[in-house]
N, C-alpha and C positions, 0 to 999 in steps of 0.2 A: 503495499500500500503506500503511497506517496502522500506525504502531508500538504501537498499544495492546496488541496481541497478543503482543508481544515481551518475553521476560522476559531479564533479565541472566543472562548465561552466566559460570560460575565459571572455566570452562577458558580464556576470554578475559579474565579480570579485570575484567569489566565493572560499574562503579560510576557510575551517571548523576550529573554535577554538576548539581544543581538550584537553586543557590542565585544568584539574580539578582545579588546584591552582588558575589559573587565572580566571577562571569562576567565582569562589568564590570569588575573591577580586573585580570583577565587581559588584556583587551583594551586597557586602558589603559598597562598596562606593555608591551605590545608597541609602543606609540606609532607605530601604522600611519599613514603618510603616502600622498599620492597617489603613484600609481606603484609600489608595493610589492608583490611577489609574495610570497605567502604559502604554507606548507605547515603543514597540520593533519593531526596522527597521531592516529587513533581518534576520528572524530567522533561517532560513537554514533548519538544520535537527532538530534543536529543542534543542540543548545542554543548551543553555541559557535560552530558553522557560522554560524547566523543572525546573529550579531552581527559576525562577520568580515565576512560577505557586506555588512552595512550599512555599514562602514567605508569608508574611500577607497581600498582595495586595488584594484591593477589585476588580482589574478588569486589565486585560491585553488585549491590542490592540496590535496585530502583522501585517504587512505589508509585504508581500512578492511577489516577481514579476515572479519568476519561476513557472509555474503553476503545475509541476510534485511536486515541493517541497510542495504547498499548500495541494495536494490532502492528501500528507503523513502527513502533519502538522493536518489537519482536523481529520485523523483515529486516530491520537496520542492523539491529545488534546481536540477534539471537545467535549467529555463528560463533560469536567469541564465547567460548566456555567458562569465563571469569564472569558473564553477564547473568543475572538474574533477575525476573521481573515479576513483581506481586501488582495484581490489579485489585484496586479497593482504596478505601479512606484510610488515611494515614493514621488516623485518631482512633481507628478499630482494628487493622489488621495487625498480626504479628510484627515484630521489628526486626524479625531475623528470617534468615532463608530457611525453607524446607530442609535443606541439607547444606553441612558446610558451618565454617566457623561465623559467629556472630559479628557484625559490624563492630568496628573500634572507632571510626572518625564518620562524621555526618556532614555531608554539603547539601545545602536545601535552599532553592529559591521558594521560600515560604509564601503560599497564599495568605494574604493580607487578613483575610476575614476569618482565618482560624490561627493567628499568631498565638494568642495566650492559651490556648488548651494544647496547641503544639510545642510550645515553649516547656509546658509543664509535663508533657509525654517525654520530651527529649532530654530535659534537664531533672524533672522530677519537682516537688513542692519542698519549701523550706522546713516543713515538719515531715517531709516524707521524700527524701531524695532518692534518685536510683539507686539501688544496692551496688550495682556495676556502672559507674558512670561512663560514657564516652570518653575517649581520650582527648577528643577535640570537637567542636561544631564550627563549621563555617556557614554562616546563614545571611542571606541575602532578605534584608525585610525594610518595613517602612521606615524612612529617616527619623520620623518622631519615636518610633519605637527602640530603635537604635540608640538615640539620644538618652533616653530614659533609663535603658536598660545600663548605660555607662557613665551616668551622670554623677557628678559628685555633690556633697552636701552643700546648700548654699545656692544652687543652681534652680533655675525655674523648673527645669526637666526631672530634677529628684523627686524620685516617688517612693512608695511602697516596693514597687518593683525594682526599682535600683538597691533597695536595701536586700531584698530575696536575692537576686540574680548575683549580685557581689558576694553576699555571704555562701553561695553555692558555685561559684565560679568566676576564674580572672576573666574581664571583659576587655576587650579592645576595639578599636574601629581600623578595618582594613582599608575602606576607601568609600567615598561618596558615588551613589550612582543616579545620575540626572533621568528625566523621564525620556528623553531621546535616546537614550540606550535600549529601549523596549520596542517592541513592534506587538499590538498597538501600545501607545505611550500612557501609562497611568497618569492620574491627574495630582499625584504626590512623588515627592523626591524619595529615593531609597538609599540604601547603605549596606555595605557589607560588612559583618560583624564576625569576630572570631571569640569563641567561649572556652575555655579550658577548664572543665569542671575540677574542683578540688577534691583531693582525696578524702576517704572517710575520716581520718584522724585531723583533718583542718576543718571540718564540717562542725556545726554546732551539736551537741549532744542532743537526742531526741526531746527530752523535757525540756530543755532551755530554748530549742526551735521552736516548740509549742507555744511557749510562752511568749517569745519576741513576735511571733505571728499574730497572736493575739494584741499584743501590743501595736503593733503595725496597722491592723484594722481597726483599732480603737483611735488612733491618733491620727491617721491620715485620713479617716472619715472626716475630720475639722482639721483640715491642714493649715488654716489661717489662725487657728486659736493657739494661744501658748500652752506649753506643757502644764502649766499651772491649773488650766482649766481641764485638760483631756484626761489627767490623771487624779484629778480630784476624786474622792471618796474611795480610793483603790487601797489606803491606807490612814491612820491617825495624822493628821498634817505635820507635826513634828517628826514622825517616823518618816513621812514621806520625803520631806527635805533632807533629812539625813541620808537617806538612800540615794536620793539623786544626786547629792554632793559627792558621795562615794563613787557614783557612776562617772562623775567627770560633767554632768550635765546641769544646766539652769533651769529653773521653772519657767523663768522668763523667754526661753527658747521655743522655736516652733518645730514641728517634725522635720522640715525638709533642712534644717540646720544641723541635724544629728548624722555623724558619720556611722556606718554599720556596725563597727565594734562598739560604739556608746549604746545601741540598742540592745546589743548583746549584755552589756554590762548592766543597764536597765532591767533586764529580764531576769538575769541572774541575782539582782539584788531583791528583787519581788519574790523570785522563788525561796531565797533564803530567809527572807521576813516572813513567809507564810509557813515554812517549815517550823520556824522557831514560834511563831503564834498564830496556832491553828485556829484560834477562837476568831480572828478577823474574816476569817471565812475562805472558802475555796476560791483560787485565782480565776478559774472559768467563770464562776459566777459573775463579778463586777467586771471582767474585761470584755465579757463575750457582747 
């Protein structure tokens, strides 16, 4: 089958990346070595797939939802024994091949309408990260999302997503991707980012992660308010003042001003306080 008669479908969020220089940057950022097993999400017509199969990768598993594209991809790449293709929704199908080694690295042109749940599937949640994280992920995302993921405290883009992702992975920008690099052009700017998930011993312990997540939800729900207001009622006032000071935080600060490690320190202090003073109530109650 030829791809010539296939038109990009809005419901699948299809925009074909056609800029060769950007495609080369994506492959370079993936730092593919002999023996690497790759996962490509949404291969489309195969522009990136072709480059990935030209690398020294040991295998490439591609997942594509559009059945018409699946037929063309099989015709184009099916003769390569390293290539495996799964047809289906990346949010639902197994992210491993029916046979062979599981992928270690991810390369994905993410459909922007499923960015949130797909990031959760590929990286995990703060309180429930992947047991065996990928070595690295090179993702083409909407620029606004990329900025939020790697934003630093004090930036207008800094959010709960920034904290969560930075506690799970090292995050860096690879390159901006303007609309003219796609066919058809999207209405937004894009960006290639690289995520390097942290090993288990560098991620927050489960109890600490759960408390941090609850704090993030509580405080960023009112991001314009000072922590004095957001944290009110969690502990007696004097105890709260002492705890916040020990965490290196001020009650006059707002959520977007706190670095990820400060959120961990706050959560750790609250956990310790609750353990020492169970009569104040379980954390999940006041924080939820």
